[in-house]
C-alpha positions in Angstrom: 101.7 101.8 123.0 104.6 104.1 122.3 105.9 104.3 118.7 109.2 106.0 117.8 109.1 106.9 114.1 111.9 108.3 111.9 112.6 108.8 108.2 115.3 110.1 105.9 118.4 108.6 107.7 120.3 108.3 104.4 122.8 106.0 106.0 124.4 108.7 108.1 126.1 107.3 111.2 125.4 110.3 113.3 121.7 109.9 112.7 121.9 106.2 113.5 123.6 107.0 116.8 121.0 109.6 117.5 118.2 107.1 116.9 119.8 104.5 119.1 120.2 107.0 121.9 116.6 108.1 121.6 115.4 104.5 121.7 117.4 104.0 124.9 116.0 107.1 126.5 112.3 106.9 125.4 112.0 103.1 125.5 109.3 102.8 122.8 107.4 99.6 122.1 107.9 99.9 118.3 110.5 101.5 116.1 109.3 102.7 112.6 111.5 103.6 109.7 109.3 105.5 107.1 111.8 105.2 104.2 115.2 106.5 103.0 117.2 104.4 105.4 120.2 104.4 103.1 121.5 107.0 100.7 121.1 106.6 97.0 124.7 105.4 96.4 125.2 103.7 99.7 123.9 100.2 100.2 125.5 99.7 103.6 123.8 97.5 106.1 122.2 100.3 108.1 119.5 98.1 109.5 122.1 95.9 111.2 122.5 98.5 113.9 118.9 97.9 115.0 118.9 94.1 115.1 119.7 94.0 118.8 117.3 96.7 120.0 114.9 94.0 121.4 111.8 95.7 120.1 109.8 95.3 116.8 111.3 97.4 114.0 109.0 98.1 111.0 110.5 99.4 107.7 109.3 100.7 104.4 111.7 101.7 101.5 111.9 105.2 100.2 113.3 106.6 97.0 116.9 106.2 98.0 116.5 102.6 99.2 117.4 99.7 96.9 115.2 96.6 97.0 118.3 94.9 98.2 118.1 96.6 101.6 115.9 93.8 102.9 118.5 91.2 101.7 121.3 93.1 103.4 119.5 93.1 106.7 120.5 90.4 109.2 118.3 87.5 109.8 116.5 89.0 112.8 113.1 88.3 114.1 112.6 91.9 115.2 112.9 93.6 111.8 110.0 93.5 109.4 109.8 95.1 105.9 106.3 96.1 105.1 105.1 96.2 101.5 101.5 95.5 100.8 101.5 93.5 104.0 100.1 93.7 107.6 101.5 93.0 111.0 99.7 93.3 114.4 101.6 94.4 117.5 99.9 94.7 120.9 96.5 94.8 119.2 97.4 97.5 116.7 97.5 96.8 113.0 100.3 98.2 110.9 100.3 98.2 107.1 103.0 99.5 104.8 103.9 100.3 101.2 107.4 100.8 100.0 108.8 103.0 97.3 108.7 106.6 96.1 109.4 108.2 92.7 110.0 111.9 93.1 108.6 113.7 90.0 107.9 117.5 89.6 105.2 118.8 91.9 104.2 115.4 93.3 105.5 112.1 94.3 104.4 108.6 93.2 104.8 105.4 95.1 105.3 103.5 91.9 104.9 104.4 88.2 101.7 102.2 88.1 99.8 104.2 90.7 96.4 102.6 89.8 97.7 99.1 90.6 99.3 100.4 93.8 96.0 101.9 94.9 94.0 98.8 94.1 96.5 96.6 96.0 97.0 98.8 99.1 93.4 100.1 99.7 91.9 96.8 100.9 94.6 96.6 103.6 93.7 100.1 105.0 90.9 100.2 107.7 89.9 102.8 110.3 92.1 101.2 112.9 95.1 100.9 110.6 98.5 102.5 111.2 99.7 103.1 107.6 103.4 103.6 106.9 104.6 105.1 103.6 107.6 107.2 102.6 105.9 110.2 100.9 103.2 112.3 102.6 99.8 112.6 101.0 99.5 115.5 98.5 98.7 118.7 100.2 99.6 117.7 103.8 103.0 118.3 105.3 104.5 118.2 101.8 105.6 121.7 100.8 109.1 121.9 99.2 110.8 125.3 99.8 107.6 126.4 101.5 105.9 126.8 98.1 105.3 123.6 96.1 103.3 120.6 97.1 105.3 117.4 96.5 103.2 114.7 98.2 101.6 111.6 96.7 98.1 112.1 95.1 97.2 108.4 95.1 98.1 108.2 98.9 95.8 111.1 99.5 93.0 109.4 97.7 93.4 106.2 99.8 93.6 108.2 103.1 90.6 110.3 102.1 88.5 107.2 101.3 89.6 104.9 104.0 90.5 107.3 106.9 93.0 105.2 108.8 93.7 106.4 112.3 97.3 107.2 111.5 99.7 107.7 108.6 103.4 107.8 109.3 105.6 109.2 106.5 108.7 111.3 105.7 110.4 112.3 102.4 109.8 116.1 102.6 112.6 117.1 104.9 111.3 120.6 105.5 108.0 119.6 106.9 108.4 117.4 110.0 105.3 117.6 112.2 101.7 116.5 112.4 98.4 117.5 110.8 95.0 116.0 110.2 93.7 114.9 106.8 90.0 114.3 107.6 90.1 112.0 110.6 93.5 110.7 109.9 96.5 112.0 111.9 99.4 112.4 109.4 102.9 112.4 111.0 105.9 113.4 108.9 108.8 112.0 111.0 111.7 113.2 108.8 115.0 113.7 110.5 116.5 115.1 107.3 117.0 118.6 108.7 117.5 119.0 112.5 114.7 116.7 113.8 115.0 113.5 115.7 111.7 112.0 114.6 108.3 111.6 116.4 107.1 109.8 119.5 103.5 108.6 119.3 101.3 107.5 122.2 98.5 105.1 121.1 95.6 103.9 123.1 92.7 101.8 122.0 90.0 104.1 123.3 91.7 107.5 122.7 93.1 109.4 119.7 96.8 109.2 119.0 99.1 111.8 120.7 102.2 112.9 118.9 105.4 114.7 120.1 108.2 115.7 117.8 111.5 114.8 119.5 
């Protein structure tokens, strides 16, 4: 299965056009938005551009996305907002958690991190593809090349549960992939000059990632 993953669109039409062109060229099986679909002060219906892509679209909210984004999205069977929920596509299990609160030197998914951890962790298994907006603390999360700004509770979940894949964004300067234990972490941010990540998944082989 081919997954095309992006984050940090911030409602910019040139980025929307780039994503649509990439979908047309790469023909993925699933399109993933790992947060910050809209800008902080723009609640435009960005997701409406992807309602006719004829492939599953999985979304989690980031720190610039209002909870209303799901309400603004068209009634479309191909768009799913994941938040403490699970969806299975072609035999692969996706789980997501929405939200990010940027605070100095780390990010939090919610202010009540303990409750977040307790609710999310049972959904994460070894075969899970986990989608969140922030990266885990210490992995693909350096701001200005100096300061770690990832999420500590997300790191704890990944360390304990070791899902096969974590798709994230948020830190614009750090698109790429790295392992945290046995988990492949992919920061698919397009906030700088990137176009996201293409992931090839097979049941009997480790994921392969290409930054596009």
